[in-house]
N, C-alpha and C positions, 0 to 999 in steps of 0.2 A: 453770402449764404450763411456763414458762421454767425454774423451779427443778427440775422433773422432768427436763427435757431436759438441763440442766447436770449433774444427778446421773448421768444415763445416760451422758453423754459421759465423765465422770470414771471410772465403772466400766469402760467400754470401753477407755479409755486404760490403766487399771491392768491390765486383762487382757492387753493387748498388750505392756506392759512385762514382765509375768511370763513371757509366751511368749518374748520376746526375750532374757530372762535365762537361757534354757536350762532352764526348769522347775525352778529352784532350784539349779542347779549354779553354782558360782563361775566367774566369767569375768574375764579381764583383756584390755585392748586395748593393743597395743604398736604405735606408729607406725613405719612403714617408708617408704623412698623410693618404694615402689610401692603405697602404700595401707596401711590398718590391718590388723594381724594380730590376730585374736581367739583367745585360748587359753581352752579350757574344761576344767575339772578335774572328772573324774567320780569315780574312786576307784581305790585301789591304784596301778596303773601305767597306767591308761587315760586318754588325753588326746585332745582334738580341737583342730586348728588350722583356722581359717577365714580364707581369704586370696583376694582377687579372685574371689569366687564359687566357690572350691574348698573342699571339706571333706576334711581330711587327718586320719585317725585313727591313733593309735599304741596298739597292744596293746588293742584293744577287747574287753572281756569282759562277758558278760551280766549278772553280778550287780552291776555298778558303775553301770548306767544303764538307762533304758528307751529302747533304741535304736530302737524302732518309731516314736518321736516325734521323732527326730533326722534330719538330712539324710542322703541317700544318700552313700556315700563316693566321692570321686574317687581318693583314694589311701589305702591301708591299709599301715602299716609294722608289721612284727612283729619284735621284738628277739630272740626265741628260742622254743623249742617248748613250754615248760612250760605247763600248763593254766591258770595264772593270768595268762598273757600271750597265749595262742592259744586262741580259742574258735570252732570252726568254725560253730556255729549263729549266733553273733552276726555273724560275717563274712558268712554267707549272707544275713542280714537286711539288712546294710548295702550289699551289692554291688548295683551297677547295671550297665547294659550296657557302660559305659566304665570301670568301676572297675579300677585297677591295684593289684596287691599286691606289695610288696617284702618279702623275708623271708630267713631263713637257710636253709642246706641242710637242716638237721634239721627246721625248721618246714615246708619244702616237702615233705619225706617224709611228714609228718603231714597236711598240707592237700591235697597232690596238685595244687597249682596255684601260680602266682605266679612272679615274677622273683627269682632267688637273687642276693644280694650277699654277697661275702666281705669280711672286714676289709681295708680299704685301697682298695676299689673305689669309683668315683664314677659316678653316672648322673644324667641330668636327665629328670624325668617331670613332665608337665603344667606345664612351665616352672619347676619347682622343682629346684634342684640338691640331690642327696642323696649324702652321703658316709658310707660304712659304716666304723665305727671299732671297735676291740676293746672287749669287755666280758667280764670274767672275775674269778674269785676267786684270790687269792694265799694268804690266811690261813684263810678259813672253808671247812671241809671236811665232807662227809658222813661220811667216815672217813679215816684217814691216807692221803694221796695221792689222794683222791677229792674234788676241789672241787665245790661246788654248781653252779658254772658254769665248765666247763673252758675254757682258753684256745683261741681259734680257732673256737669254736662259736657264740657269741652276738655280736650287733651292738649298738652304740650308733649313733645317727645324728646327723649335723650337717646341718641343713636350712637353705637360704638362701631367705629371703623378702625380696625387694627388697634393701636394704642390711643386713639383719639376719641374723646367723648364730645359729641355735638348736641347742643340743646337748641331745639326749635320750639319757641315758647308758645306759639299759637296766640289767640286773642286773650290777653290777660293783663292784669295790672301787677304791680310789685307786691305779690301776695306772700304771706308768711311762709308758705311751703317751699319757697325758693331757698330758704336757709338749709333745707335738707339735701340740696343738690351738691354733690361733691366732685372734685376733680374734673370740672368742665373745661375743656380746651377751647371750644368755639361756641359762642352763643348768638342766636338770632332773636332779638328782642323787638316787639312791636312798639310803635311810637306814633300813634295818631289819635286825635280826639274827635268825637267823644267816646270812641269805642274801646280804646286801650289805654296807652300811657302818654303823659306829658314827657318832655325831655328830662324834667326833674325826677319823675317816677322811674324812667328808664335808667338814669344814672344811679338811682338808689338800688334798683334791681341788679345792675352790673356790679356794684360794690358788694352786694350780697352774694351773687353767684361766683364772682371773681374769675371770669373766663380769661384765657390768655389773649383771645381775639374776640372782639365784639362787633357784630354787624347789626346796626339798626335796620329793621325791615318793616314792611307794611306801614310806611311813614307818610304816605300821601303828600300833603303840602307842608308838613312840619319842617321847620328849619333845622337841618341836621347839625349845623355848626353850633347850635346851642348845646347839644349833647357833647360834642367834642370839647367845648369850653368847660362844661361841668366836670368832665373827667380828665382835664389836662394835668392834674396832679396825681392821677391814678397810674403810676408808672408801670405797673404790672399788667395793665389792660391796654391792648392795642385796638383803638377804634378804627374800623375800616368803613368808609362810606362808599357804597356801590350804587350805580344807577339802576333804578327799578323802572322799566319801561311803562 
């Protein structure tokens, strides 16, 4: 009987751990002065941050996770209006009575709700400071003079959790405005062509921003080992590669 009870307890604990691990999604915990920040990596550009009982989603899109099994959103941040970053059905699924949505003007035109932030604006929502910063292409174009992401339309976001500043870059290249970003602890930088950056561009952006921890994200089929190699001598930047489903 004791052996059966012990086996049952082990199975129960294992099931609890699987649930806490986000149903198979990779997670990291980053200590802050105001408690732990948990980052969950879904897929493509979809992320979740959990902090002081808040759930903050960035660009949640339905094909990256089963959002019906995840916490309701306190905050949803949308970097721009493209369909692989803005999914109205998923947003409706995540919305609760107190959910706040932060987004760009073009995303608001599509979603018909939310608080618009332009590049350079700063807001505090749910106790989290949110800075909207530029995200755009310089090199990569749909056609001559037509960038995939025009200047002034998309946002990156710098979020402050306790004493940690987290930069989620959105769809961007290594743009000059990155030089204005100060004291970034954690950076999420996109790395896929033709829409965002090559590993070389991402490495240049990382050397400019100087985060303590760098996560390449939105990387598709790009070989992440190239970025690791390019930054092997950047001893102050820890490159973390996480699985994006």
